[in-house]
Gaussian input, Z-matrix of N, CA and C with variables (Angstrom, degrees):
# hf/3-21g

backbone

0 1
 N
 C     1     B1
 C     2     B2     1     A1
 N     3     B3     2     A2     1     D1
 C     4     B4     3     A3     2     D2
 C     5     B5     4     A4     3     D3
 N     6     B6     5     A5     4     D4
 C     7     B7     6     A6     5     D5
 C     8     B8     7     A7     6     D6
 N     9     B9     8     A8     7     D7
 C    10    B10     9     A9     8     D8
 C    11    B11    10    A10     9     D9
 N    12    B12    11    A11    10    D10
 C    13    B13    12    A12    11    D11
 C    14    B14    13    A13    12    D12
 N    15    B15    14    A14    13    D13
 C    16    B16    15    A15    14    D14
 C    17    B17    16    A16    15    D15
 N    18    B18    17    A17    16    D16
 C    19    B19    18    A18    17    D17
 C    20    B20    19    A19    18    D18
 N    21    B21    20    A20    19    D19
 C    22    B22    21    A21    20    D20
 C    23    B23    22    A22    21    D21
 N    24    B24    23    A23    22    D22
 C    25    B25    24    A24    23    D23
 C    26    B26    25    A25    24    D24
 N    27    B27    26    A26    25    D25
 C    28    B28    27    A27    26    D26
 C    29    B29    28    A28    27    D27
 N    30    B30    29    A29    28    D28
 C    31    B31    30    A30    29    D29
 C    32    B32    31    A31    30    D30
 N    33    B33    32    A32    31    D31
 C    34    B34    33    A33    32    D32
 C    35    B35    34    A34    33    D33
 N    36    B36    35    A35    34    D34
 C    37    B37    36    A36    35    D35
 C    38    B38    37    A37    36    D36
 N    39    B39    38    A38    37    D37
 C    40    B40    39    A39    38    D38
 C    41    B41    40    A40    39    D39
 N    42    B42    41    A41    40    D40
 C    43    B43    42    A42    41    D41
 C    44    B44    43    A43    42    D42
 N    45    B45    44    A44    43    D43
 C    46    B46    45    A45    44    D44
 C    47    B47    46    A46    45    D45
 N    48    B48    47    A47    46    D46
 C    49    B49    48    A48    47    D47
 C    50    B50    49    A49    48    D48
 N    51    B51    50    A50    49    D49
 C    52    B52    51    A51    50    D50
 C    53    B53    52    A52    51    D51
 N    54    B54    53    A53    52    D52
 C    55    B55    54    A54    53    D53
 C    56    B56    55    A55    54    D54
 N    57    B57    56    A56    55    D55
 C    58    B58    57    A57    56    D56
 C    59    B59    58    A58    57    D57
 N    60    B60    59    A59    58    D58
 C    61    B61    60    A60    59    D59
 C    62    B62    61    A61    60    D60
 N    63    B63    62    A62    61    D61
 C    64    B64    63    A63    62    D62
 C    65    B65    64    A64    63    D63
 N    66    B66    65    A65    64    D64
 C    67    B67    66    A66    65    D65
 C    68    B68    67    A67    66    D66
 N    69    B69    68    A68    67    D67
 C    70    B70    69    A69    68    D68
 C    71    B71    70    A70    69    D69
 N    72    B72    71    A71    70    D70
 C    73    B73    72    A72    71    D71
 C    74    B74    73    A73    72    D72
 N    75    B75    74    A74    73    D73
 C    76    B76    75    A75    74    D74
 C    77    B77    76    A76    75    D75
 N    78    B78    77    A77    76    D76
 C    79    B79    78    A78    77    D77
 C    80    B80    79    A79    78    D78
 N    81    B81    80    A80    79    D79
 C    82    B82    81    A81    80    D80
 C    83    B83    82    A82    81    D81
 N    84    B84    83    A83    82    D82
 C    85    B85    84    A84    83    D83
 C    86    B86    85    A85    84    D84
 N    87    B87    86    A86    85    D85
 C    88    B88    87    A87    86    D86
 C    89    B89    88    A88    87    D87
 N    90    B90    89    A89    88    D88
 C    91    B91    90    A90    89    D89
 C    92    B92    91    A91    90    D90
 N    93    B93    92    A92    91    D91
 C    94    B94    93    A93    92    D92
 C    95    B95    94    A94    93    D93
 N    96    B96    95    A95    94    D94
 C    97    B97    96    A96    95    D95
 C    98    B98    97    A97    96    D96
 N    99    B99    98    A98    97    D97
 C   100   B100    99    A99    98    D98
 C   101   B101   100   A100    99    D99
 N   102   B102   101   A101   100   D100
 C   103   B103   102   A102   101   D101
 C   104   B104   103   A103   102   D102
 N   105   B105   104   A104   103   D103
 C   106   B106   105   A105   104   D104
 C   107   B107   106   A106   105   D105
 N   108   B108   107   A107   106   D106
 C   109   B109   108   A108   107   D107
 C   110   B110   109   A109   108   D108
 N   111   B111   110   A110   109   D109
 C   112   B112   111   A111   110   D110
 C   113   B113   112   A112   111   D111
 N   114   B114   113   A113   112   D112
 C   115   B115   114   A114   113   D113
 C   116   B116   115   A115   114   D114
 N   117   B117   116   A116   115   D115
 C   118   B118   117   A117   116   D116
 C   119   B119   118   A118   117   D117
 N   120   B120   119   A119   118   D118
 C   121   B121   120   A120   119   D119
 C   122   B122   121   A121   120   D120
 N   123   B123   122   A122   121   D121
 C   124   B124   123   A123   122   D122
 C   125   B125   124   A124   123   D123
 N   126   B126   125   A125   124   D124
 C   127   B127   126   A126   125   D125
 C   128   B128   127   A127   126   D126
 N   129   B129   128   A128   127   D127
 C   130   B130   129   A129   128   D128
 C   131   B131   130   A130   129   D129
 N   132   B132   131   A131   130   D130
 C   133   B133   132   A132   131   D131
 C   134   B134   133   A133   132   D132
 N   135   B135   134   A134   133   D133
 C   136   B136   135   A135   134   D134
 C   137   B137   136   A136   135   D135
 N   138   B138   137   A137   136   D136
 C   139   B139   138   A138   137   D137
 C   140   B140   139   A139   138   D138
 N   141   B141   140   A140   139   D139
 C   142   B142   141   A141   140   D140
 C   143   B143   142   A142   141   D141
 N   144   B144   143   A143   142   D142
 C   145   B145   144   A144   143   D143
 C   146   B146   145   A145   144   D144
 N   147   B147   146   A146   145   D145
 C   148   B148   147   A147   146   D146
 C   149   B149   148   A148   147   D147
 N   150   B150   149   A149   148   D148
 C   151   B151   150   A150   149   D149
 C   152   B152   151   A151   150   D150
 N   153   B153   152   A152   151   D151
 C   154   B154   153   A153   152   D152
 C   155   B155   154   A154   153   D153
 N   156   B156   155   A155   154   D154
 C   157   B157   156   A156   155   D155
 C   158   B158   157   A157   156   D156
 N   159   B159   158   A158   157   D157
 C   160   B160   159   A159   158   D158
 C   161   B161   160   A160   159   D159
 N   162   B162   161   A161   160   D160
 C   163   B163   162   A162   161   D161
 C   164   B164   163   A163   162   D162
 N   165   B165   164   A164   163   D163
 C   166   B166   165   A165   164   D164
 C   167   B167   166   A166   165   D165
 N   168   B168   167   A167   166   D166
 C   169   B169   168   A168   167   D167
 C   170   B170   169   A169   168   D168
 N   171   B171   170   A170   169   D169
 C   172   B172   171   A171   170   D170
 C   173   B173   172   A172   171   D171
 N   174   B174   173   A173   172   D172
 C   175   B175   174   A174   173   D173
 C   176   B176   175   A175   174   D174
 N   177   B177   176   A176   175   D175
 C   178   B178   177   A177   176   D176
 C   179   B179   178   A178   177   D177
 N   180   B180   179   A179   178   D178
 C   181   B181   180   A180   179   D179
 C   182   B182   181   A181   180   D180
 N   183   B183   182   A182   181   D181
 C   184   B184   183   A183   182   D182
 C   185   B185   184   A184   183   D183
 N   186   B186   185   A185   184   D184
 C   187   B187   186   A186   185   D185
 C   188   B188   187   A187   186   D186
 N   189   B189   188   A188   187   D187
 C   190   B190   189   A189   188   D188
 C   191   B191   190   A190   189   D189
 N   192   B192   191   A191   190   D190
 C   193   B193   192   A192   191   D191
 C   194   B194   193   A193   192   D192
 N   195   B195   194   A194   193   D193
 C   196   B196   195   A195   194   D194
 C   197   B197   196   A196   195   D195
 N   198   B198   197   A197   196   D196
 C   199   B199   198   A198   197   D197
 C   200   B200   199   A199   198   D198
 N   201   B201   200   A200   199   D199
 C   202   B202   201   A201   200   D200
 C   203   B203   202   A202   201   D201
 N   204   B204   203   A203   202   D202
 C   205   B205   204   A204   203   D203
 C   206   B206   205   A205   204   D204
 N   207   B207   206   A206   205   D205
 C   208   B208   207   A207   206   D206
 C   209   B209   208   A208   207   D207
 N   210   B210   209   A209   208   D208
 C   211   B211   210   A210   209   D209
 C   212   B212   211   A211   210   D210
 N   213   B213   212   A212   211   D211
 C   214   B214   213   A213   212   D212
 C   215   B215   214   A214   213   D213
 N   216   B216   215   A215   214   D214
 C   217   B217   216   A216   215   D215
 C   218   B218   217   A217   216   D216
 N   219   B219   218   A218   217   D217
 C   220   B220   219   A219   218   D218
 C   221   B221   220   A220   219   D219
 N   222   B222   221   A221   220   D220
 C   223   B223   222   A222   221   D221
 C   224   B224   223   A223   222   D222
 N   225   B225   224   A224   223   D223
 C   226   B226   225   A225   224   D224
 C   227   B227   226   A226   225   D225
 N   228   B228   227   A227   226   D226
 C   229   B229   228   A228   227   D227
 C   230   B230   229   A229   228   D228
 N   231   B231   230   A230   229   D229
 C   232   B232   231   A231   230   D230
 C   233   B233   232   A232   231   D231
 N   234   B234   233   A233   232   D232
 C   235   B235   234   A234   233   D233
 C   236   B236   235   A235   234   D234
 N   237   B237   236   A236   235   D235
 C   238   B238   237   A237   236   D236
 C   239   B239   238   A238   237   D237
 N   240   B240   239   A239   238   D238
 C   241   B241   240   A240   239   D239
 C   242   B242   241   A241   240   D240
 N   243   B243   242   A242   241   D241
 C   244   B244   243   A243   242   D242
 C   245   B245   244   A244   243   D243
 N   246   B246   245   A245   244   D244
 C   247   B247   246   A246   245   D245
 C   248   B248   247   A247   246   D246
 N   249   B249   248   A248   247   D247
 C   250   B250   249   A249   248   D248
 C   251   B251   250   A250   249   D249
 N   252   B252   251   A251   250   D250
 C   253   B253   252   A252   251   D251
 C   254   B254   253   A253   252   D252
 N   255   B255   254   A254   253   D253
 C   256   B256   255   A255   254   D254
 C   257   B257   256   A256   255   D255
 N   258   B258   257   A257   256   D256
 C   259   B259   258   A258   257   D257
 C   260   B260   259   A259   258   D258
 N   261   B261   260   A260   259   D259
 C   262   B262   261   A261   260   D260
 C   263   B263   262   A262   261   D261
 N   264   B264   263   A263   262   D262
 C   265   B265   264   A264   263   D263
 C   266   B266   265   A265   264   D264
 N   267   B267   266   A266   265   D265
 C   268   B268   267   A267   266   D266
 C   269   B269   268   A268   267   D267
 N   270   B270   269   A269   268   D268
 C   271   B271   270   A270   269   D269
 C   272   B272   271   A271   270   D270
 N   273   B273   272   A272   271   D271
 C   274   B274   273   A273   272   D272
 C   275   B275   274   A274   273   D273
 N   276   B276   275   A275   274   D274
 C   277   B277   276   A276   275   D275
 C   278   B278   277   A277   276   D276
 N   279   B279   278   A278   277   D277
 C   280   B280   279   A279   278   D278
 C   281   B281   280   A280   279   D279
 N   282   B282   281   A281   280   D280
 C   283   B283   282   A282   281   D281
 C   284   B284   283   A283   282   D282
 N   285   B285   284   A284   283   D283
 C   286   B286   285   A285   284   D284
 C   287   B287   286   A286   285   D285
 N   288   B288   287   A287   286   D286
 C   289   B289   288   A288   287   D287
 C   290   B290   289   A289   288   D288
 N   291   B291   290   A290   289   D289
 C   292   B292   291   A291   290   D290
 C   293   B293   292   A292   291   D291
 N   294   B294   293   A293   292   D292
 C   295   B295   294   A294   293   D293
 C   296   B296   295   A295   294   D294
 N   297   B297   296   A296   295   D295
 C   298   B298   297   A297   296   D296
 C   299   B299   298   A298   297   D297
 N   300   B300   299   A299   298   D298
 C   301   B301   300   A300   299   D299
 C   302   B302   301   A301   300   D300
 N   303   B303   302   A302   301   D301
 C   304   B304   303   A303   302   D302
 C   305   B305   304   A304   303   D303
 N   306   B306   305   A305   304   D304
 C   307   B307   306   A306   305   D305
 C   308   B308   307   A307   306   D306
 N   309   B309   308   A308   307   D307
 C   310   B310   309   A309   308   D308
 C   311   B311   310   A310   309   D309
 N   312   B312   311   A311   310   D310
 C   313   B313   312   A312   311   D311
 C   314   B314   313   A313   312   D312
 N   315   B315   314   A314   313   D313
 C   316   B316   315   A315   314   D314
 C   317   B317   316   A316   315   D315
 N   318   B318   317   A317   316   D316
 C   319   B319   318   A318   317   D317
 C   320   B320   319   A319   318   D318

   B1=1.4143
   B2=1.6010
   B3=1.3005
   B4=1.4443
   B5=1.5244
   B6=1.2378
   B7=1.5101
   B8=1.5407
   B9=1.2393
   B10=1.4144
   B11=1.5197
   B12=1.2777
   B13=1.4182
   B14=1.4691
   B15=1.3036
   B16=1.5127
   B17=1.4478
   B18=1.2626
   B19=1.4492
   B20=1.5436
   B21=1.3729
   B22=1.4208
   B23=1.5201
   B24=1.3079
   B25=1.3228
   B26=1.6714
   B27=1.3397
   B28=1.4416
   B29=1.5590
   B30=1.2260
   B31=1.4997
   B32=1.5360
   B33=1.3640
   B34=1.4757
   B35=1.5102
   B36=1.2771
   B37=1.4937
   B38=1.4463
   B39=1.3089
   B40=1.5191
   B41=1.5731
   B42=1.1974
   B43=1.5005
   B44=1.5151
   B45=1.2778
   B46=1.4123
   B47=1.5663
   B48=1.2835
   B49=1.4180
   B50=1.6155
   B51=1.3356
   B52=1.4790
   B53=1.4675
   B54=1.2373
   B55=1.3881
   B56=1.4647
   B57=1.3142
   B58=1.4171
   B59=1.4725
   B60=1.3672
   B61=1.4671
   B62=1.6287
   B63=1.2033
   B64=1.4744
   B65=1.5396
   B66=1.2899
   B67=1.5042
   B68=1.5131
   B69=1.3222
   B70=1.3523
   B71=1.4690
   B72=1.3086
   B73=1.5130
   B74=1.5984
   B75=1.3052
   B76=1.5699
   B77=1.5434
   B78=1.2209
   B79=1.4523
   B80=1.4413
   B81=1.3750
   B82=1.4652
   B83=1.5466
   B84=1.2139
   B85=1.6017
   B86=1.4391
   B87=1.3082
   B88=1.4200
   B89=1.5015
   B90=1.3758
   B91=1.3666
   B92=1.6611
   B93=1.2970
   B94=1.4313
   B95=1.4648
   B96=1.3095
   B97=1.4565
   B98=1.3901
   B99=1.4020
   B100=1.4127
   B101=1.5066
   B102=1.2913
   B103=1.4804
   B104=1.5633
   B105=1.2676
   B106=1.4745
   B107=1.6461
   B108=1.1800
   B109=1.4602
   B110=1.4788
   B111=1.3634
   B112=1.4718
   B113=1.6057
   B114=1.3432
   B115=1.4683
   B116=1.5013
   B117=1.2861
   B118=1.5087
   B119=1.5128
   B120=1.3114
   B121=1.4476
   B122=1.4695
   B123=1.3083
   B124=1.3966
   B125=1.5074
   B126=1.3601
   B127=1.4524
   B128=1.4615
   B129=1.2927
   B130=1.5105
   B131=1.4858
   B132=1.3978
   B133=1.4579
   B134=1.5554
   B135=1.3055
   B136=1.4432
   B137=1.5103
   B138=1.3235
   B139=1.4316
   B140=1.5989
   B141=1.3398
   B142=1.5130
   B143=1.4242
   B144=1.3035
   B145=1.4533
   B146=1.5853
   B147=1.3070
   B148=1.4587
   B149=1.4808
   B150=1.2961
   B151=1.4899
   B152=1.6168
   B153=1.3078
   B154=1.5420
   B155=1.5489
   B156=1.3306
   B157=1.4007
   B158=1.4949
   B159=1.3959
   B160=1.4504
   B161=1.5532
   B162=1.2691
   B163=1.5268
   B164=1.5647
   B165=1.2798
   B166=1.4814
   B167=1.4868
   B168=1.2866
   B169=1.4905
   B170=1.5202
   B171=1.3465
   B172=1.3701
   B173=1.5687
   B174=1.3359
   B175=1.4362
   B176=1.5404
   B177=1.2433
   B178=1.4642
   B179=1.5100
   B180=1.3065
   B181=1.4874
   B182=1.5429
   B183=1.2381
   B184=1.4778
   B185=1.4620
   B186=1.3883
   B187=1.5271
   B188=1.4804
   B189=1.4102
   B190=1.3323
   B191=1.5883
   B192=1.2952
   B193=1.4845
   B194=1.4468
   B195=1.3048
   B196=1.4145
   B197=1.5127
   B198=1.2822
   B199=1.4386
   B200=1.5251
   B201=1.2209
   B202=1.4731
   B203=1.4853
   B204=1.4336
   B205=1.3841
   B206=1.5312
   B207=1.3120
   B208=1.5395
   B209=1.5813
   B210=1.3083
   B211=1.4410
   B212=1.4718
   B213=1.3959
   B214=1.5299
   B215=1.4806
   B216=1.2939
   B217=1.5142
   B218=1.4531
   B219=1.3470
   B220=1.5169
   B221=1.4421
   B222=1.2990
   B223=1.4940
   B224=1.5722
   B225=1.2619
   B226=1.4502
   B227=1.5135
   B228=1.3276
   B229=1.4241
   B230=1.5424
   B231=1.3838
   B232=1.4598
   B233=1.5751
   B234=1.3510
   B235=1.4749
   B236=1.5602
   B237=1.2901
   B238=1.5069
   B239=1.5192
   B240=1.4219
   B241=1.3977
   B242=1.4915
   B243=1.3730
   B244=1.4602
   B245=1.5223
   B246=1.2356
   B247=1.4804
   B248=1.5493
   B249=1.2983
   B250=1.4864
   B251=1.5906
   B252=1.3098
   B253=1.5123
   B254=1.4453
   B255=1.2696
   B256=1.4892
   B257=1.5804
   B258=1.3356
   B259=1.4046
   B260=1.5212
   B261=1.2950
   B262=1.5677
   B263=1.5870
   B264=1.3062
   B265=1.4435
   B266=1.4549
   B267=1.3489
   B268=1.4425
   B269=1.5509
   B270=1.3414
   B271=1.4639
   B272=1.4555
   B273=1.3608
   B274=1.4763
   B275=1.5810
   B276=1.2335
   B277=1.4898
   B278=1.4755
   B279=1.3147
   B280=1.4328
   B281=1.5266
   B282=1.2984
   B283=1.3589
   B284=1.5639
   B285=1.3623
   B286=1.3818
   B287=1.6193
   B288=1.3191
   B289=1.4628
   B290=1.5772
   B291=1.3523
   B292=1.4729
   B293=1.5984
   B294=1.1588
   B295=1.4376
   B296=1.5299
   B297=1.3565
   B298=1.4990
   B299=1.4945
   B300=1.2814
   B301=1.4671
   B302=1.4887
   B303=1.3952
   B304=1.4382
   B305=1.5637
   B306=1.2415
   B307=1.5669
   B308=1.5144
   B309=1.3503
   B310=1.3968
   B311=1.4851
   B312=1.3508
   B313=1.5007
   B314=1.4503
   B315=1.1914
   B316=1.4759
   B317=1.5035
   B318=1.3365
   B319=1.3659
   B320=1.4578
   A1=107.81
   A2=116.43
   A3=116.37
   A4=107.22
   A5=112.62
   A6=117.33
   A7=112.32
   A8=114.61
   A9=119.85
   A10=115.12
   A11=117.14
   A12=118.24
   A13=114.35
   A14=116.14
   A15=118.85
   A16=110.53
   A17=120.84
   A18=122.88
   A19=110.71
   A20=117.33
   A21=119.44
   A22=113.49
   A23=119.23
   A24=122.67
   A25=108.15
   A26=109.26
   A27=115.28
   A28=107.04
   A29=116.35
   A30=121.85
   A31=107.77
   A32=110.55
   A33=116.92
   A34=112.77
   A35=109.38
   A36=112.25
   A37=116.60
   A38=116.69
   A39=121.61
   A40=107.36
   A41=114.69
   A42=115.76
   A43=112.24
   A44=117.06
   A45=123.13
   A46=106.22
   A47=118.14
   A48=117.61
   A49=110.28
   A50=115.78
   A51=117.15
   A52=109.48
   A53=120.91
   A54=124.02
   A55=110.60
   A56=118.70
   A57=123.76
   A58=108.78
   A59=112.01
   A60=114.90
   A61=110.50
   A62=118.00
   A63=117.53
   A64=108.56
   A65=118.12
   A66=124.58
   A67=105.81
   A68=116.05
   A69=118.78
   A70=110.96
   A71=117.37
   A72=124.72
   A73=102.55
   A74=111.04
   A75=114.14
   A76=112.57
   A77=117.45
   A78=122.61
   A79=108.98
   A80=118.50
   A81=125.21
   A82=108.23
   A83=117.77
   A84=118.70
   A85=108.19
   A86=118.97
   A87=128.15
   A88=107.87
   A89=114.62
   A90=122.08
   A91=106.93
   A92=113.43
   A93=115.40
   A94=113.07
   A95=118.14
   A96=117.91
   A97=114.29
   A98=122.99
   A99=125.71
   A100=114.23
   A101=115.27
   A102=119.26
   A103=111.67
   A104=115.54
   A105=120.73
   A106=110.37
   A107=114.80
   A108=118.49
   A109=106.39
   A110=117.86
   A111=120.73
   A112=113.17
   A113=112.71
   A114=119.98
   A115=108.99
   A116=122.32
   A117=124.08
   A118=105.36
   A119=121.69
   A120=123.53
   A121=111.46
   A122=117.03
   A123=124.74
   A124=110.14
   A125=119.69
   A126=123.05
   A127=116.87
   A128=115.61
   A129=119.35
   A130=112.77
   A131=113.82
   A132=114.49
   A133=108.18
   A134=116.85
   A135=118.93
   A136=115.80
   A137=114.92
   A138=122.36
   A139=109.63
   A140=113.30
   A141=118.53
   A142=112.14
   A143=121.21
   A144=125.70
   A145=105.52
   A146=116.99
   A147=118.73
   A148=111.88
   A149=115.52
   A150=119.91
   A151=104.34
   A152=115.97
   A153=118.86
   A154=106.14
   A155=119.51
   A156=121.39
   A157=105.46
   A158=121.17
   A159=122.58
   A160=111.81
   A161=113.37
   A162=117.64
   A163=105.07
   A164=121.46
   A165=119.46
   A166=110.98
   A167=120.79
   A168=125.25
   A169=106.08
   A170=121.10
   A171=120.74
   A172=111.96
   A173=114.06
   A174=120.76
   A175=112.57
   A176=119.07
   A177=122.95
   A178=107.21
   A179=120.08
   A180=126.27
   A181=108.11
   A182=120.94
   A183=122.72
   A184=109.20
   A185=121.14
   A186=121.86
   A187=106.59
   A188=119.72
   A189=119.13
   A190=114.31
   A191=109.54
   A192=117.40
   A193=113.94
   A194=120.49
   A195=127.98
   A196=111.79
   A197=119.70
   A198=123.25
   A199=109.80
   A200=118.97
   A201=118.65
   A202=116.82
   A203=113.61
   A204=120.84
   A205=111.28
   A206=117.44
   A207=127.85
   A208=103.91
   A209=112.00
   A210=114.61
   A211=115.72
   A212=118.17
   A213=122.87
   A214=109.16
   A215=124.22
   A216=125.34
   A217=109.09
   A218=119.62
   A219=122.80
   A220=109.58
   A221=122.00
   A222=123.51
   A223=107.94
   A224=119.70
   A225=123.34
   A226=106.23
   A227=120.79
   A228=119.89
   A229=111.73
   A230=114.74
   A231=114.77
   A232=104.35
   A233=120.92
   A234=122.17
   A235=105.84
   A236=117.92
   A237=119.90
   A238=112.51
   A239=114.26
   A240=118.90
   A241=111.01
   A242=121.91
   A243=123.34
   A244=110.20
   A245=118.93
   A246=120.90
   A247=108.74
   A248=119.32
   A249=119.97
   A250=113.44
   A251=111.56
   A252=115.59
   A253=108.71
   A254=119.62
   A255=119.14
   A256=115.63
   A257=113.33
   A258=117.58
   A259=113.47
   A260=112.24
   A261=119.91
   A262=108.00
   A263=116.93
   A264=117.13
   A265=114.06
   A266=118.73
   A267=122.72
   A268=114.42
   A269=113.73
   A270=121.88
   A271=107.88
   A272=118.90
   A273=119.59
   A274=106.89
   A275=122.14
   A276=119.88
   A277=112.69
   A278=118.91
   A279=125.06
   A280=113.34
   A281=110.93
   A282=119.31
   A283=116.33
   A284=112.36
   A285=120.93
   A286=109.96
   A287=109.77
   A288=117.24
   A289=116.96
   A290=115.70
   A291=117.84
   A292=106.03
   A293=120.02
   A294=119.57
   A295=105.45
   A296=117.34
   A297=123.00
   A298=112.34
   A299=118.56
   A300=118.84
   A301=117.63
   A302=111.34
   A303=118.94
   A304=110.96
   A305=115.09
   A306=120.60
   A307=108.82
   A308=117.40
   A309=117.18
   A310=116.31
   A311=114.01
   A312=118.01
   A313=111.28
   A314=121.73
   A315=125.15
   A316=115.09
   A317=115.72
   A318=120.08
   A319=111.60
   D1=-21.26
   D2=178.50
   D3=-73.58
   D4=-39.48
   D5=175.27
   D6=-53.76
   D7=-43.24
   D8=176.96
   D9=-64.20
   D10=-38.48
   D11=175.08
   D12=-69.23
   D13=-37.70
   D14=175.50
   D15=-64.35
   D16=-44.96
   D17=-179.28
   D18=-65.76
   D19=-36.12
   D20=174.94
   D21=-70.23
   D22=-31.29
   D23=-178.00
   D24=-70.58
   D25=-35.43
   D26=-178.57
   D27=-69.25
   D28=-35.82
   D29=-175.26
   D30=-68.95
   D31=-44.03
   D32=179.36
   D33=-61.61
   D34=-45.22
   D35=-177.16
   D36=-66.34
   D37=-23.21
   D38=-176.49
   D39=-82.01
   D40=-16.39
   D41=-176.69
   D42=-79.93
   D43=141.89
   D44=176.88
   D45=-102.37
   D46=123.07
   D47=-179.73
   D48=-104.96
   D49=53.26
   D50=175.61
   D51=-98.29
   D52=156.01
   D53=176.65
   D54=-86.07
   D55=128.18
   D56=-178.83
   D57=-105.01
   D58=118.86
   D59=-177.96
   D60=-87.49
   D61=141.46
   D62=-176.92
   D63=-64.45
   D64=136.87
   D65=-175.43
   D66=-79.37
   D67=133.85
   D68=176.72
   D69=-99.40
   D70=129.72
   D71=-177.29
   D72=-76.89
   D73=145.82
   D74=176.49
   D75=-60.68
   D76=136.16
   D77=178.51
   D78=-66.06
   D79=130.85
   D80=173.84
   D81=-75.87
   D82=131.28
   D83=178.21
   D84=-75.15
   D85=144.97
   D86=179.04
   D87=-90.12
   D88=159.67
   D89=-176.42
   D90=-66.99
   D91=-32.83
   D92=-179.90
   D93=-60.48
   D94=-29.05
   D95=176.57
   D96=-66.64
   D97=-20.84
   D98=-178.45
   D99=-102.74
   D100=9.32
   D101=-172.61
   D102=-64.69
   D103=-40.96
   D104=176.19
   D105=-63.30
   D106=-42.50
   D107=-176.03
   D108=-70.66
   D109=-43.05
   D110=179.15
   D111=-62.98
   D112=-39.34
   D113=174.48
   D114=-61.19
   D115=-48.81
   D116=-176.26
   D117=-63.61
   D118=-45.94
   D119=178.92
   D120=-54.64
   D121=-48.63
   D122=-174.50
   D123=-65.42
   D124=-39.04
   D125=177.04
   D126=-72.86
   D127=-32.07
   D128=171.27
   D129=-68.11
   D130=-39.52
   D131=-175.56
   D132=-73.20
   D133=-41.01
   D134=179.20
   D135=-63.43
   D136=-39.53
   D137=179.25
   D138=-64.79
   D139=-45.56
   D140=173.92
   D141=-57.96
   D142=-42.05
   D143=-175.54
   D144=-66.74
   D145=-45.05
   D146=-175.43
   D147=-67.27
   D148=-38.74
   D149=-176.87
   D150=-66.65
   D151=-47.95
   D152=-174.20
   D153=-65.36
   D154=-34.09
   D155=-173.64
   D156=-73.22
   D157=-39.92
   D158=177.14
   D159=-61.80
   D160=-46.33
   D161=179.40
   D162=-60.20
   D163=-50.19
   D164=-175.54
   D165=-61.14
   D166=-40.99
   D167=-176.44
   D168=-66.99
   D169=-37.03
   D170=-176.98
   D171=-69.12
   D172=-43.65
   D173=174.02
   D174=-64.03
   D175=-37.30
   D176=175.21
   D177=-64.89
   D178=-44.24
   D179=-177.66
   D180=-63.16
   D181=-45.72
   D182=-178.84
   D183=-65.73
   D184=-37.99
   D185=-179.77
   D186=-67.57
   D187=-43.94
   D188=-172.67
   D189=-74.36
   D190=-31.54
   D191=172.77
   D192=-59.83
   D193=-45.02
   D194=178.67
   D195=-64.60
   D196=-39.43
   D197=174.29
   D198=-68.48
   D199=-42.92
   D200=179.54
   D201=-65.51
   D202=-37.11
   D203=177.98
   D204=-61.72
   D205=-40.07
   D206=-178.77
   D207=-64.06
   D208=-50.77
   D209=-176.51
   D210=-65.69
   D211=-36.90
   D212=174.52
   D213=-68.73
   D214=-35.20
   D215=175.15
   D216=-63.31
   D217=-45.49
   D218=177.90
   D219=-62.55
   D220=-38.97
   D221=-177.26
   D222=-73.05
   D223=-35.31
   D224=-176.00
   D225=-73.33
   D226=-36.12
   D227=177.49
   D228=-71.40
   D229=-32.28
   D230=-177.97
   D231=-74.26
   D232=-39.36
   D233=-178.41
   D234=-62.46
   D235=-41.94
   D236=-177.43
   D237=-63.41
   D238=-38.87
   D239=178.18
   D240=-67.76
   D241=-37.94
   D242=175.53
   D243=-65.88
   D244=-40.59
   D245=-178.91
   D246=-69.53
   D247=-35.85
   D248=174.02
   D249=-63.25
   D250=-40.32
   D251=178.54
   D252=-67.21
   D253=-46.92
   D254=179.68
   D255=-63.88
   D256=-31.32
   D257=173.26
   D258=-64.96
   D259=-42.81
   D260=177.92
   D261=-64.06
   D262=-44.87
   D263=176.82
   D264=-63.03
   D265=-38.49
   D266=176.31
   D267=-61.93
   D268=-42.62
   D269=176.73
   D270=-63.07
   D271=-43.92
   D272=-175.57
   D273=-69.97
   D274=-35.18
   D275=176.34
   D276=-71.70
   D277=-32.09
   D278=174.04
   D279=-62.83
   D280=-45.77
   D281=179.67
   D282=-63.16
   D283=-31.60
   D284=178.81
   D285=-74.73
   D286=-43.49
   D287=176.09
   D288=-64.01
   D289=-19.52
   D290=-176.76
   D291=-88.48
   D292=20.57
   D293=176.49
   D294=-70.52
   D295=166.78
   D296=-177.37
   D297=-71.36
   D298=-22.96
   D299=171.29
   D300=-64.88
   D301=-42.38
   D302=179.99
   D303=-63.13
   D304=-24.76
   D305=-178.60
   D306=-73.95
   D307=-28.42
   D308=179.88
   D309=-77.57
   D310=-13.59
   D311=178.25
   D312=-79.83
   D313=132.89
   D314=178.43
   D315=-96.35
   D316=-21.73
   D317=-176.49
   D318=-127.80

């Protein structure tokens, strides 16, 4: 019997009688908690994209416009030179047709 008591006392002494609280795992955040932050990020990125796109298009437009103006000026000069040549040819032909022989023809 004494042996039993000794063994029981050993068992009792080895036990820890503290209260163990259940451990709480950290709560995972939901996507709905980040909706405002995601919205702000999206708005900032889209507005930045649109501003940069507008600036790029304006610069591209100015560059293309200057090239097209030069090309149109060259074409206008070329057309004017052709018109002047044809005008000179027409005057030359008319001056030849105004000879006295051409006046004798009725038809």
